[in-house]
ROSE-4610 file (N, C-alpha, C; in Angstrom, 1 decimal, always signed):
// ROSE-4610
residu = [M/M/M/R/R/R/R/R/R/L/L/L/A/A/A/A/A/A/T/T/T/V/V/V/I/I/I/L/L/L/Y/Y/Y/S/S/S/I/I/I/L/L/L/V/V/V/S/S/S/Q/Q/Q/S/S/S/F/F/F/A/A/A/A/A/A/Q/Q/Q/N/N/N/D/D/D/L/L/L/S/S/S/K/K/K/S/S/S/N/N/N/T/T/T/K/K/K/Y/Y/Y/N/N/N/V/V/V/N/N/N/T/T/T/S/S/S/S/S/S/E/E/E/F/F/F/I/I/I/F/F/F/E/E/E/S/S/S/Y/Y/Y/P/P/P/N/N/N/Q/Q/Q/E/E/E/L/L/L/I/I/I/P/P/P/I/I/I/R/R/R/L/L/L/L/L/L/G/G/G/A/A/A/I/I/I/K/K/K/N/N/N/A/A/A/G/G/G/L/L/L/Y/Y/Y/H/H/H/I/I/I/P/P/P/T/T/T/N/N/N/M/M/M/K/K/K/L/L/L/T/T/T/T/T/T/L/L/L/L/L/L/A/A/A/L/L/L/A/A/A/G/G/G/G/G/G/T/T/T/T/T/T/T/T/T/D/D/D/A/A/A/D/D/D/L/L/L/E/E/E/N/N/N/I/I/I/I/I/I/I/I/I/G/G/G/N/N/N/D/D/D/Q/Q/Q/Q/Q/Q/T/T/T/I/I/I/H/H/H/N/N/N/S/S/S/E/E/E/G/G/G/A/A/A/E/E/E/K/K/K/K/K/K/N/N/N/L/L/L/T/T/T/L/L/L/N/N/N/L/L/L/E/E/E/E/E/E/T/T/T/L/L/L/K/K/K/N/N/N/A/A/A/K/K/K/N/N/N/D/D/D/Y/Y/Y/T/T/T/L/L/L/V/V/V/S/S/S/N/N/N/D/D/D/I/I/I/V/V/V/L/L/L/I/I/I/K/K/K/N/N/N/K/K/K/T/T/T/P/P/P/W/W/W/I/I/I/S/S/S/N/N/N/D/D/D/S/S/S/F/F/F/R/R/R/V/V/V/F/F/F/S/S/S/I/I/I/I/I/I/S/S/S/V/V/V/V/V/V/L/L/L/T/T/T/S/S/S/I/I/I/L/L/L/T/T/T/A/A/A/I/I/I/V/V/V/I/I/I/K/K/K/D/D/D/R/R/R/Y/Y/Y/K/K/K/K/K/K]
num = [1/1/1/2/2/2/3/3/3/4/4/4/5/5/5/6/6/6/7/7/7/8/8/8/9/9/9/10/10/10/11/11/11/12/12/12/13/13/13/14/14/14/15/15/15/16/16/16/17/17/17/18/18/18/19/19/19/20/20/20/21/21/21/22/22/22/23/23/23/24/24/24/25/25/25/26/26/26/27/27/27/28/28/28/29/29/29/30/30/30/31/31/31/32/32/32/33/33/33/34/34/34/35/35/35/36/36/36/37/37/37/38/38/38/39/39/39/40/40/40/41/41/41/42/42/42/43/43/43/44/44/44/45/45/45/46/46/46/47/47/47/48/48/48/49/49/49/50/50/50/51/51/51/52/52/52/53/53/53/54/54/54/55/55/55/56/56/56/57/57/57/58/58/58/59/59/59/60/60/60/61/61/61/62/62/62/63/63/63/64/64/64/65/65/65/66/66/66/67/67/67/68/68/68/69/69/69/70/70/70/71/71/71/72/72/72/73/73/73/74/74/74/75/75/75/76/76/76/77/77/77/78/78/78/79/79/79/80/80/80/81/81/81/82/82/82/83/83/83/84/84/84/85/85/85/86/86/86/87/87/87/88/88/88/89/89/89/90/90/90/91/91/91/92/92/92/93/93/93/94/94/94/95/95/95/96/96/96/97/97/97/98/98/98/99/99/99/100/100/100/101/101/101/102/102/102/103/103/103/104/104/104/105/105/105/106/106/106/107/107/107/108/108/108/109/109/109/110/110/110/111/111/111/112/112/112/113/113/113/114/114/114/115/115/115/116/116/116/117/117/117/118/118/118/119/119/119/120/120/120/121/121/121/122/122/122/123/123/123/124/124/124/125/125/125/126/126/126/127/127/127/128/128/128/129/129/129/130/130/130/131/131/131/132/132/132/133/133/133/134/134/134/135/135/135/136/136/136/137/137/137/138/138/138/139/139/139/140/140/140/141/141/141/142/142/142/143/143/143/144/144/144/145/145/145/146/146/146/147/147/147/148/148/148/149/149/149/150/150/150/151/151/151/152/152/152/153/153/153/154/154/154/155/155/155/156/156/156/157/157/157/158/158/158/159/159/159/160/160/160/161/161/161/162/162/162/163/163/163/164/164/164/165/165/165/166/166/166/167/167/167/168/168/168/169/169/169/170/170/170/171/171/171/172/172/172/173/173/173/174/174/174]
x = [-14.9/-13.8/-14.4/-15.6/-15.9/-16.4/-16.6/-17.1/-15.7/-15.1/-13.3/-12.6/-12.5/-12.6/-13.0/-14.5/-15.1/-15.0/-14.7/-14.4/-13.0/-12.1/-11.3/-11.0/-11.8/-11.9/-12.4/-14.0/-14.9/-13.9/-13.3/-12.1/-11.3/-10.6/-9.4/-10.1/-11.4/-12.1/-12.2/-13.2/-13.2/-11.8/-10.6/-9.8/-8.6/-9.3/-8.9/-9.7/-11.1/-12.0/-11.5/-11.2/-11.0/-9.6/-8.5/-7.5/-7.8/-8.0/-9.0/-9.5/-10.9/-11.2/-10.2/-9.5/-8.7/-7.7/-7.4/-6.9/-7.0/-8.6/-9.5/-9.7/-9.5/-10.0/-8.7/-7.9/-6.0/-6.1/-6.1/-6.0/-6.9/-8.0/-9.1/-8.8/-9.2/-9.0/-7.3/-6.7/-5.1/-4.7/-5.2/-4.3/-3.5/-4.4/-3.9/-3.3/-3.1/-3.1/-3.6/-5.3/-5.7/-6.3/-6.3/-6.7/-6.9/-5.9/-6.1/-6.1/-6.5/-6.9/-5.3/-4.6/-2.9/-2.9/-2.2/-2.3/-1.0/-0.2/+0.9/+1.5/+2.0/+2.5/+3.8/+4.9/+6.1/+6.7/+6.7/+7.5/+8.9/+9.9/+11.3/+10.9/+10.3/+10.4/+8.4/+8.6/+7.1/+6.0/+5.0/+4.2/+4.2/+5.3/+5.6/+4.3/+4.4/+3.4/+3.3/+2.3/+2.5/+1.3/+1.4/+0.1/+0.3/-0.9/-1.6/-1.0/-1.1/-0.4/-0.8/-1.5/-2.3/-1.4/-0.8/+0.2/-0.7/-0.4/-1.3/-0.4/-0.7/-0.2/+1.0/+1.9/+2.5/+4.0/+3.3/+3.7/+4.0/+5.1/+5.3/+3.8/+4.0/+3.0/+2.2/+1.2/+0.3/-0.6/-1.0/-1.6/-1.7/-2.3/-2.4/-1.3/-0.5/+0.8/+1.0/+1.2/+1.0/+2.8/+3.1/+4.5/+5.1/+6.3/+6.7/+6.2/+6.1/+6.5/+7.5/+7.3/+8.8/+9.7/+8.4/+9.1/+9.4/+10.2/+10.5/+9.8/+9.6/+8.7/+10.0/+11.0/+11.8/+12.1/+11.7/+12.4/+10.9/+9.4/+8.3/+8.0/+8.7/+9.3/+9.9/+10.5/+11.7/+11.0/+10.5/+9.6/+8.5/+8.0/+7.0/+7.4/+8.5/+9.1/+10.0/+9.9/+10.1/+8.9/+9.3/+8.2/+8.3/+7.4/+7.0/+8.1/+8.3/+9.3/+8.6/+7.4/+6.5/+5.9/+6.6/+6.2/+6.7/+6.1/+6.2/+6.7/+8.3/+9.3/+8.5/+8.6/+9.1/+7.4/+6.5/+5.0/+4.3/+4.9/+4.4/+3.4/+2.3/+1.2/+1.3/+1.0/+0.9/-0.4/-1.3/-2.7/-2.6/-3.6/-4.4/-5.6/-6.3/-7.5/-8.1/-7.0/-7.2/-6.5/-5.6/-5.3/-4.5/-4.2/-3.2/-1.6/-0.9/+0.6/+1.3/+2.5/+3.3/+4.7/+4.6/+6.0/+7.5/+8.2/+9.6/+9.7/+8.9/+8.8/+8.1/+7.8/+6.5/+5.0/+4.8/+3.8/+2.5/+1.8/+0.1/-0.2/-0.6/-1.0/-2.2/-3.0/-3.6/-3.4/-2.5/-2.0/-0.6/+0.6/+1.7/+2.3/+3.2/+3.5/+5.7/+6.1/+7.4/+7.9/+9.1/+9.8/+11.3/+10.9/+11.5/+12.8/+12.8/+14.7/+15.3/+14.6/+15.4/+15.8/+14.5/+14.4/+15.8/+16.0/+17.2/+18.2/+18.7/+19.8/+20.2/+19.0/+19.4/+18.3/+19.0/+18.0/+17.1/+18.0/+16.7/+15.6/+15.2/+13.7/+12.7/+13.4/+12.6/+11.5/+10.9/+9.1/+9.0/+8.8/+8.4/+6.7/+6.7/+4.9/+4.2/+3.3/+2.4/+1.0/+0.7/-0.8/-1.5/-2.1/-3.4/-3.1/-1.3/-1.2/-1.5/-1.8/-2.0/-0.9/-0.2/+0.6/+0.4/+0.0/+0.1/+0.7/+1.2/+2.6/+1.8/+1.7/+1.2/+2.1/+1.4/+2.0/+2.8/+3.5/+4.3/+3.0/+2.7/+1.9/+2.9/+2.1/+2.7/+2.7/+3.5/+3.8/+2.3/+2.3/+1.0/+0.2/-1.4/-2.0/-2.8/-3.4/-4.0/-5.1/-5.2/-6.8/-6.4/-5.3/-4.4/-3.9/-3.0/-2.6/-3.6/-4.8/-5.8/-6.0/-6.6/-7.6/-6.1/-4.9/-3.7/-3.9/-3.3/-3.8/-5.0/-5.9/-7.6/-7.3/-6.8/-6.5/-5.7/-4.4/-3.2/-4.1/-4.4/-5.1/-6.0/-7.0/-8.0/-7.2/-5.8/-5.0/-4.8/-4.0/-3.2/-4.2/-5.4/-6.6/-7.1/-7.2/-7.7/-6.3/-5.1/-3.7/-3.7/-4.3/-4.0/-5.3/-6.1/-7.5/-7.0/-6.5/-5.9/-4.4/-3.7/-2.8/-3.5/-4.7/-5.1/-6.0/-6.6/-7.4/-6.0/-5.2/-4.1/-3.7/-3.4/-3.2/-3.8/-5.5/-6.3/-6.6/-6.0/-6.4/-5.3/-3.8/-3.0/-3.5]
y = [+43.4/+42.5/+41.0/+41.0/+39.2/+39.1/+39.4/+39.3/+38.7/+39.7/+39.2/+37.7/+37.5/+36.1/+35.2/+35.3/+34.6/+33.7/+35.1/+34.6/+33.9/+34.0/+33.7/+32.1/+31.8/+30.7/+29.7/+30.2/+29.9/+29.4/+30.2/+30.0/+28.8/+28.8/+27.6/+26.7/+26.1/+24.9/+24.8/+25.4/+24.8/+25.2/+25.3/+25.1/+23.6/+23.5/+22.4/+20.7/+20.9/+20.3/+19.7/+21.1/+20.1/+20.0/+20.3/+18.9/+17.9/+17.9/+16.5/+15.4/+16.0/+15.3/+15.0/+15.8/+15.2/+14.7/+14.5/+13.6/+11.8/+12.0/+10.9/+10.3/+11.6/+11.0/+10.3/+10.7/+10.3/+8.8/+8.5/+7.7/+6.2/+6.3/+5.7/+4.4/+2.9/+1.7/+1.6/+2.1/+1.7/+0.9/+0.0/+0.1/-1.5/-2.2/-3.2/-3.1/-2.2/-1.7/-2.4/-2.9/-3.2/-2.4/-0.9/+0.0/-0.1/-0.7/-1.1/-2.6/-3.3/-4.8/-4.7/-5.7/-5.9/-7.0/-8.3/-9.2/-9.3/-10.3/-10.3/-11.8/-11.8/-13.1/-13.5/-14.1/-14.6/-16.3/-16.3/-17.4/-17.8/-18.9/-18.7/-19.1/-19.7/-20.6/-20.9/-20.6/-21.0/-22.0/-22.1/-23.1/-23.9/-22.9/-23.2/-23.5/-24.5/-24.6/-23.5/-22.7/-21.7/-21.7/-21.0/-21.1/-19.6/-19.7/-17.8/-17.7/-17.2/-16.3/-14.8/-14.6/-13.6/-12.5/-11.4/-10.4/-9.5/-8.8/-8.0/-7.0/-5.9/-5.3/-4.3/-3.8/-3.1/-3.9/-3.1/-4.3/-3.0/-2.8/-1.5/-1.8/-3.4/-3.9/-5.1/-4.7/-5.8/-6.2/-7.6/-8.0/-10.0/-10.1/-11.5/-12.1/-12.6/-12.9/-14.2/-15.0/-16.3/-16.5/-17.3/-17.8/-19.1/-19.2/-20.7/-21.9/-22.7/-23.9/-23.8/-24.1/-23.9/-22.5/-21.6/-19.9/-20.0/-19.1/-18.4/-17.2/-17.3/-15.7/-14.4/-14.9/-13.7/-13.5/-14.4/-13.8/-13.1/-14.0/-13.1/-11.7/-11.4/-10.4/-9.5/-9.4/-9.0/-8.8/-9.9/-9.7/-8.5/-8.4/-7.4/-5.5/-6.3/-4.2/-4.0/-5.3/-5.0/-4.8/-4.5/-3.8/-2.7/-1.9/-0.3/-0.3/+1.2/+1.5/+1.4/+1.6/+1.2/-0.6/-1.2/-2.5/-3.4/-4.5/-4.9/-6.1/-6.6/-7.4/-8.7/-8.1/-9.1/-10.0/-9.4/-10.3/-10.8/-11.1/-11.4/-12.5/-12.4/-13.8/-14.3/-15.6/-16.3/-17.2/-17.5/-18.4/-18.8/-20.6/-20.8/-21.1/-20.2/-20.9/-22.7/-22.9/-24.2/-25.6/-25.3/-26.0/-25.8/-27.0/-26.2/-26.0/-25.0/-25.0/-25.4/-26.2/-26.8/-25.9/-25.8/-24.7/-25.1/-24.8/-25.3/-26.9/-26.9/-27.9/-29.3/-28.9/-30.1/-29.9/-29.0/-29.1/-28.2/-29.2/-27.8/-27.0/-25.8/-24.9/-24.1/-23.2/-22.9/-21.5/-20.7/-19.4/-19.5/-19.2/-19.0/-17.3/-17.6/-15.8/-15.9/-15.4/-15.1/-13.8/-14.5/-12.9/-13.1/-12.2/-12.1/-11.6/-10.9/-10.3/-11.6/-12.5/-14.0/-14.6/-15.0/-15.7/-15.3/-13.9/-13.5/-13.7/-13.6/-14.4/-16.0/-16.8/-18.3/-18.7/-18.9/-19.2/-20.0/-21.1/-22.5/-22.1/-21.2/-20.8/-20.3/-19.8/-19.0/-20.0/-19.7/-20.2/-20.9/-21.7/-21.9/-22.0/-21.0/-20.6/-22.1/-22.2/-22.8/-22.2/-23.0/-22.8/-21.8/-21.2/-20.7/-20.0/-19.5/-18.9/-17.3/-16.9/-15.7/-15.0/-14.0/-13.3/-11.9/-11.8/-10.3/-9.7/-8.6/-7.5/-6.7/-6.5/-5.4/-4.2/-2.8/-2.0/-1.6/-1.4/-0.6/+0.1/-0.7/+0.5/+1.7/+2.9/+4.4/+4.8/+5.0/+5.5/+6.5/+7.4/+8.3/+7.8/+7.7/+7.2/+8.3/+8.5/+9.1/+10.1/+9.3/+9.9/+11.0/+10.8/+11.1/+12.8/+12.6/+13.5/+14.2/+14.2/+14.8/+15.8/+15.0/+16.1/+17.3/+16.1/+17.4/+18.7/+18.4/+19.4/+19.9/+19.7/+20.8/+21.7/+20.7/+21.8/+22.4/+22.8/+24.0/+24.8/+24.6/+25.4/+26.4/+25.6/+26.7/+27.9/+27.1/+27.5/+28.5/+28.8/+29.8/+30.5/+30.1/+31.5/+32.0/+31.3/+32.4/+33.4/+32.6/+34.0/+35.0/+34.4/+35.4/+37.0/+36.1/+37.1/+37.8/+37.4/+38.1/+39.2/+38.9/+39.6/+40.9/+40.2/+41.7/+42.6/+42.1/+42.7/+44.0/+42.9/+44.0/+45.0/+44.8/+45.9/+46.8/+46.7/+47.6/+48.6/+47.8/+48.7/+49.8/+49.6/+50.9/+51.4]
z = [+13.9/+14.4/+14.4/+14.8/+15.3/+13.6/+12.7/+11.7/+11.1/+11.2/+11.1/+10.8/+12.4/+13.3/+12.9/+12.5/+12.5/+10.7/+9.8/+8.4/+8.3/+9.0/+8.7/+9.3/+10.7/+10.9/+9.8/+9.7/+8.5/+7.1/+6.8/+5.5/+5.9/+6.6/+7.2/+7.4/+8.0/+7.5/+6.8/+5.6/+4.1/+3.4/+3.8/+3.2/+3.6/+4.7/+5.6/+5.0/+5.0/+4.7/+2.8/+2.3/+0.8/+0.9/+1.3/+1.7/+1.7/+2.9/+3.3/+2.5/+1.3/+0.1/-0.8/-1.0/-2.3/-1.5/-0.6/+0.0/+0.0/+0.0/+0.2/-1.3/-2.2/-3.3/-4.5/-4.1/-4.4/-3.7/-2.7/-1.8/-1.6/-2.6/-2.8/-3.5/-3.2/-3.6/-3.9/-2.9/-3.2/-1.8/-1.2/-0.3/-0.3/-1.6/-2.1/-3.1/-4.1/-5.6/-6.7/-6.5/-7.4/-8.2/-8.5/-9.1/-10.6/-11.6/-12.8/-12.6/-13.4/-14.2/-15.1/-15.0/-15.5/-15.5/-16.7/-16.6/-17.7/-17.2/-17.4/-18.0/-19.1/-19.7/-19.9/-19.0/-19.0/-19.5/-20.3/-21.2/-21.6/-21.5/-21.9/-23.4/-23.7/-24.9/-25.5/-26.9/-27.1/-26.7/-26.4/-26.0/-24.7/-23.7/-22.1/-21.2/-20.6/-19.4/-18.5/-18.4/-17.7/-16.4/-15.6/-14.4/-13.8/-13.2/-13.2/-11.6/-10.8/-10.2/-9.8/-9.1/-8.2/-7.8/-7.9/-7.3/-6.9/-5.7/-5.1/-3.8/-3.8/-2.8/-3.3/-2.1/-2.4/-3.5/-4.8/-5.8/-6.8/-7.7/-8.8/-9.5/-10.1/-11.2/-10.9/-10.2/-9.7/-10.5/-10.5/-11.0/-11.2/-12.7/-12.6/-13.8/-13.1/-13.8/-14.3/-16.0/-16.1/-16.1/-15.3/-15.4/-15.7/-15.8/-16.2/-14.8/-14.6/-13.1/-12.8/-11.4/-10.9/-10.9/-10.6/-10.5/-9.1/-8.8/-7.4/-6.9/-5.9/-5.2/-6.2/-5.3/-5.9/-7.2/-8.4/-9.5/-10.1/-9.5/-9.7/-9.0/-8.4/-7.8/-8.6/-9.1/-9.7/-11.3/-11.6/-13.0/-12.7/-11.9/-11.6/-11.1/-11.6/-11.2/-9.6/-8.9/-7.0/-6.6/-4.9/-4.4/-4.1/-3.4/-3.3/-2.4/-2.0/-0.5/+0.5/+0.7/+1.4/+2.2/+1.2/+1.0/+2.4/+3.4/+4.4/+4.2/+3.9/+3.2/+4.4/+5.3/+6.7/+6.7/+5.9/+6.5/+5.0/+4.2/+2.8/+2.9/+2.4/+2.5/+1.7/+1.5/+0.2/+0.4/-0.2/+0.3/-1.3/-1.3/-2.7/-2.6/-3.6/-3.0/-4.1/-4.4/-5.0/-4.2/-3.8/-2.9/-1.5/-1.0/+0.3/+0.3/+1.1/+0.6/+1.7/+1.1/+1.6/+2.0/+3.3/+3.7/+3.6/+4.1/+4.1/+4.5/+5.9/+6.8/+6.2/+4.8/+4.1/+5.0/+6.1/+6.6/+5.7/+5.9/+5.1/+5.7/+5.1/+6.1/+4.9/+5.2/+4.6/+3.8/+4.1/+3.8/+4.4/+4.0/+4.5/+4.2/+5.5/+5.6/+6.0/+4.8/+4.8/+4.6/+5.1/+5.5/+4.3/+3.5/+2.5/+2.4/+3.8/+3.9/+4.3/+5.1/+5.3/+4.6/+3.5/+2.4/+1.1/+1.3/+0.3/+1.1/+2.5/+3.1/+3.1/+2.7/+2.7/+1.0/+0.3/-1.2/-1.1/+0.0/+0.0/+0.4/+1.3/+1.4/+0.6/-0.6/-1.6/-1.7/-2.0/-2.1/-3.7/-4.0/-5.2/-4.9/-6.6/-6.6/-7.5/-7.0/-7.6/-8.5/-9.3/-9.4/-9.0/-9.1/-8.5/-7.0/-6.8/-5.7/-5.4/-4.5/-4.3/-3.3/-3.8/-3.1/-3.0/-1.5/-1.4/-0.5/-0.8/+0.0/+0.6/+2.1/+2.3/+2.7/+3.2/+3.0/+4.2/+5.0/+6.1/+7.3/+8.3/+9.3/+9.4/+9.4/+9.1/+10.7/+11.4/+12.4/+13.0/+12.3/+12.5/+11.6/+11.4/+10.9/+10.2/+8.5/+7.7/+8.5/+9.5/+10.3/+11.1/+12.0/+13.3/+12.5/+11.3/+10.4/+10.2/+9.4/+9.5/+10.4/+11.3/+12.5/+12.8/+13.2/+13.5/+12.5/+10.9/+10.2/+10.3/+10.7/+11.0/+12.3/+13.2/+14.6/+14.1/+13.7/+13.1/+12.5/+11.4/+10.4/+11.3/+11.9/+12.9/+14.0/+15.0/+15.4/+14.8/+13.8/+13.2/+12.8/+12.4/+11.9/+12.7/+14.1/+15.6/+16.0/+16.1/+16.2/+14.9/+14.1/+13.1/+13.0/+13.6/+13.8/+15.0/+16.0/+17.2/+16.9/+16.2/+15.6/+15.1/+14.2/+13.4/+14.5/+15.2/+15.9/+16.9/+17.8/+17.9/+17.5/+15.8/+14.7/+14.8/+14.9/+14.6/+15.9/+17.1/+18.4/+18.4/+18.0/+17.7/+16.8]
């Protein structure tokens, strides 16, 4: 009987570890959606002056964008296919490695944090992109982290295995 219980417990641990390993492999390098290199060029007419913008994070088509000057952030997001369902639209970070950024009041900053939902309510708040801007849209923080969920899953598999072994033992006694 002890062998049966040990076998069931060992099997459940191996299954849960296999599941955890597959989960880790499927989520590797997806924090800011930079798994594939993508470059997009948008121009309204031939030989139009374009500026490079890096769009990263919870975007359906993240990558390097060459867009016309004076394009608004919301237009770029639309061209990129929009954000993913888990995008944090209240904390969009815009930085620039070539120059400082000016917020809506004209103050200079190293980076700027925008609330896209507020921007959509008032079009005057829409940020005009400049050359070499880096736009990062982070994922929302989940209520339960992946690590906590993994621990809970392993514990539940082990407890289920132990209870199964106890039920089997009781059936053999009868």
